[in-house]
DRENVO-130433 format. One line per field, with one value per residue (C-alpha): residue number from 1; residue in three letters; x negated, y, z. Coordinates in steps of 0.02 Angstrom, whole numbers. Last residue first. Example, Ala and Ser with C-alpha at 12.3 -4.5 7.8 and 13.67 -1.06 7.14 Angstrom:
num c(2 | 1)
residuo c(SER | ALA)
xx c(-684 | -615)
yy c(-53 | -225)
zz c(357 | 390)
end
This chain:
num c(185 | 184 | 183 | 182 | 181 | 180 | 179 | 178 | 177 | 176 | 175 | 174 | 173 | 172 | 171 | 170 | 169 | 168 | 167 | 166 | 165 | 164 | 163 | 162 | 161 | 160 | 159 | 158 | 157 | 156 | 155 | 154 | 153 | 152 | 151 | 150 | 149 | 148 | 147 | 146 | 145 | 144 | 143 | 142 | 141 | 140 | 139 | 138 | 137 | 136 | 135 | 134 | 133 | 132 | 131 | 130 | 129 | 128 | 127 | 126 | 125 | 124 | 123 | 122 | 121 | 120 | 119 | 118 | 117 | 116 | 115 | 114 | 113 | 112 | 111 | 110 | 109 | 108 | 107 | 106 | 105 | 104 | 103 | 102 | 101 | 100 | 99 | 98 | 97 | 96 | 95 | 94 | 93 | 92 | 91 | 90 | 89 | 88 | 87 | 86 | 85 | 84 | 83 | 82 | 81 | 80 | 79 | 78 | 77 | 76 | 75 | 74 | 73 | 72 | 71 | 70 | 69 | 68 | 67 | 66 | 65 | 64 | 63 | 62 | 61 | 60 | 59 | 58 | 57 | 56 | 55 | 54 | 53 | 52 | 51 | 50 | 49 | 48 | 47 | 46 | 45 | 44 | 43 | 42 | 41 | 40 | 39 | 38 | 37 | 36 | 35 | 34 | 33 | 32 | 31 | 30 | 29 | 28 | 27 | 26 | 25 | 24 | 23 | 22 | 21 | 20 | 19 | 18 | 17 | 16 | 15 | 14 | 13 | 12 | 11 | 10 | 9 | 8 | 7 | 6 | 5 | 4 | 3 | 2 | 1)
residuo c(ARG | TYR | ASN | GLY | HIS | LEU | PRO | THR | PHE | LEU | ASP | GLU | GLU | SER | ASN | ARG | VAL | MET | SER | PHE | ASN | ASP | VAL | ASN | TYR | HIS | GLY | HIS | LEU | ILE | ARG | ASN | HIS | HIS | GLN | ILE | ILE | GLN | GLN | GLY | SER | LEU | THR | ASP | SER | ASP | SER | THR | SER | HIS | ALA | ASP | GLY | VAL | LEU | THR | VAL | ASP | PHE | GLY | ASN | VAL | THR | ALA | SER | ARG | VAL | ALA | THR | ASP | ILE | CYS | TYR | GLU | THR | LYS | CYS | GLY | MET | MET | VAL | LEU | HIS | GLU | VAL | LYS | HIS | GLU | LYS | LEU | TYR | ASP | LYS | LEU | PRO | THR | GLY | TYR | PHE | SER | ASN | THR | ALA | ALA | LYS | ASN | PHE | THR | VAL | ALA | SER | ALA | PRO | VAL | ASN | ILE | GLU | ASP | HIS | VAL | GLN | PHE | GLY | PRO | GLY | GLU | GLY | LYS | SER | VAL | ASP | VAL | ASP | ARG | ILE | PHE | VAL | ILE | SER | ILE | GLU | LYS | GLU | VAL | ALA | LYS | GLN | ILE | VAL | MET | ASN | ILE | ASN | LYS | VAL | LEU | SER | GLU | LYS | GLU | ILE | VAL | GLY | LYS | GLU | VAL | GLU | ASP | GLY | ASP | ILE | LEU | ALA | GLN | GLN | ALA | ASP | ILE | VAL | LEU | LEU | ALA | GLN | ASN | MET)
xx c(-387 | -542 | -613 | -580 | -706 | -848 | -936 | -1064 | -1178 | -1247 | -1320 | -1405 | -1587 | -1539 | -1421 | -1232 | -1109 | -931 | -819 | -636 | -508 | -318 | -265 | -423 | -535 | -689 | -731 | -915 | -925 | -910 | -1044 | -1173 | -1141 | -1181 | -1336 | -1402 | -1370 | -1448 | -1604 | -1620 | -1621 | -1473 | -1441 | -1560 | -1563 | -1690 | -1712 | -1605 | -1600 | -1511 | -1576 | -1556 | -1367 | -1341 | -1166 | -1049 | -903 | -734 | -683 | -516 | -560 | -518 | -641 | -775 | -750 | -779 | -938 | -1003 | -971 | -1062 | -1210 | -1218 | -1216 | -1237 | -1352 | -1463 | -1519 | -1511 | -1400 | -1237 | -1165 | -1006 | -867 | -725 | -821 | -719 | -867 | -761 | -698 | -876 | -930 | -773 | -804 | -987 | -965 | -1012 | -922 | -876 | -905 | -1076 | -1002 | -1129 | -1115 | -1222 | -1241 | -1358 | -1322 | -1450 | -1417 | -1530 | -1578 | -1762 | -1768 | -1817 | -1936 | -1951 | -2129 | -2121 | -1967 | -1830 | -1870 | -1826 | -1988 | -2089 | -2026 | -1852 | -1678 | -1713 | -1828 | -1672 | -1519 | -1495 | -1451 | -1497 | -1386 | -1461 | -1344 | -1385 | -1269 | -1285 | -1380 | -1396 | -1587 | -1585 | -1467 | -1578 | -1730 | -1639 | -1596 | -1779 | -1835 | -1714 | -1774 | -1958 | -1919 | -1821 | -1952 | -2088 | -1976 | -1945 | -1873 | -1832 | -1939 | -1889 | -1837 | -1882 | -2074 | -2076 | -2013 | -2067 | -1894 | -1796 | -1936 | -1967 | -1785 | -1682 | -1530 | -1405 | -1448 | -1282 | -1276 | -1132 | -1008 | -890 | -790)
yy c(5239 | 5167 | 5320 | 5424 | 5319 | 5368 | 5487 | 5607 | 5615 | 5443 | 5492 | 5323 | 5285 | 5233 | 5094 | 5087 | 4993 | 5056 | 5081 | 5115 | 5240 | 5245 | 5068 | 5007 | 4954 | 4850 | 4876 | 4839 | 4789 | 4603 | 4598 | 4713 | 4621 | 4452 | 4516 | 4593 | 4435 | 4326 | 4436 | 4430 | 4241 | 4149 | 4025 | 4069 | 4250 | 4335 | 4520 | 4665 | 4798 | 4947 | 5058 | 4947 | 4939 | 5121 | 5109 | 5238 | 5270 | 5355 | 5426 | 5419 | 5342 | 5165 | 5187 | 5249 | 5103 | 4975 | 5057 | 5089 | 4910 | 4834 | 4951 | 4925 | 4736 | 4634 | 4759 | 4816 | 4951 | 5104 | 5174 | 5268 | 5396 | 5470 | 5554 | 5661 | 5781 | 5931 | 5995 | 5989 | 5818 | 5753 | 5825 | 5759 | 5585 | 5586 | 5653 | 5482 | 5359 | 5243 | 5316 | 5237 | 5065 | 4941 | 5027 | 5142 | 5281 | 5428 | 5572 | 5667 | 5816 | 5853 | 6033 | 6006 | 5866 | 5693 | 5611 | 5427 | 5362 | 5386 | 5276 | 5372 | 5365 | 5225 | 5130 | 5288 | 5304 | 5291 | 5221 | 5051 | 5014 | 5000 | 4992 | 5180 | 5155 | 5307 | 5390 | 5517 | 5639 | 5733 | 5868 | 5884 | 6034 | 5954 | 5956 | 5898 | 5754 | 5699 | 5705 | 5598 | 5474 | 5457 | 5444 | 5301 | 5216 | 5225 | 5168 | 5017 | 4979 | 4970 | 4876 | 4730 | 4624 | 4699 | 4682 | 4557 | 4650 | 4616 | 4618 | 4740 | 4750 | 4869 | 4924 | 4899 | 4962 | 5121 | 5169 | 5181 | 5152 | 5230 | 5363 | 5444 | 5563 | 5685 | 5747 | 5891 | 5885)
zz c(-3269 | -3355 | -3443 | -3286 | -3190 | -3307 | -3189 | -3262 | -3111 | -3148 | -3316 | -3338 | -3295 | -3118 | -3168 | -3164 | -3053 | -3044 | -2894 | -2873 | -2812 | -2821 | -2770 | -2684 | -2826 | -2863 | -3048 | -3027 | -2844 | -2881 | -3016 | -2935 | -2773 | -2848 | -2937 | -2776 | -2673 | -2807 | -2813 | -2624 | -2635 | -2564 | -2422 | -2279 | -2337 | -2450 | -2421 | -2479 | -2611 | -2684 | -2823 | -2977 | -2972 | -2925 | -2853 | -2928 | -2813 | -2829 | -2662 | -2570 | -2402 | -2459 | -2603 | -2483 | -2365 | -2503 | -2565 | -2389 | -2333 | -2481 | -2456 | -2268 | -2267 | -2425 | -2511 | -2370 | -2405 | -2519 | -2656 | -2679 | -2801 | -2730 | -2827 | -2758 | -2645 | -2584 | -2480 | -2322 | -2376 | -2391 | -2223 | -2138 | -2210 | -2157 | -1979 | -1909 | -1796 | -1939 | -2113 | -2143 | -2099 | -2032 | -1864 | -1757 | -1884 | -1902 | -2020 | -2125 | -2239 | -2387 | -2429 | -2386 | -2514 | -2450 | -2572 | -2532 | -2507 | -2317 | -2300 | -2208 | -2023 | -1902 | -1933 | -1897 | -1718 | -1648 | -1673 | -1596 | -1743 | -1852 | -1740 | -1762 | -1945 | -2050 | -2181 | -2300 | -2386 | -2546 | -2615 | -2805 | -2873 | -3045 | -3039 | -2857 | -2900 | -3044 | -2929 | -2800 | -2938 | -2989 | -2807 | -2775 | -2934 | -2884 | -2705 | -2767 | -2901 | -2768 | -2645 | -2761 | -2620 | -2451 | -2296 | -2161 | -2005 | -1823 | -1818 | -1964 | -2142 | -2280 | -2338 | -2178 | -2065 | -2167 | -2187 | -2345 | -2234 | -2355 | -2482 | -2523 | -2672 | -2674 | -2803 | -2833 | -2993)
end
């Protein structure tokens, strides 16, 4: 089965914060876990795709770039997006179909926006998804703490389905590139 790792909006300004963005919670463990999963993907020769949001830092400068503590392999592909949805207006779906990808492992920022949308969109577009439950993050909102938002999404996205494809939530130390979706069909 062909697989890909999607690292969504793991950008400097989103993780650390700036004059526009509030930084995410638990950024040190987020970066550590993202790097751990990237290393697993490299070792298994899994395609790695970084998605960057052009609204972050107006699409320029260091704040727009992937966080400087995240290891970006030379073989990784990067797509920019202008919407919350990583599939909208980007070549992502075509790239994944061209590489016959069936399973996506996802992580990044921010949980309730781009991560949630990517998981749901991927299942509609024919992909099984594993969301890395300890490798996505957000900041506190006016009504919920960042931790509550993450816990809520880990619960509702675990087992989320769209007829033929669904998502599971697993943690970074697990064998994420051995999908378990077939055990539940």
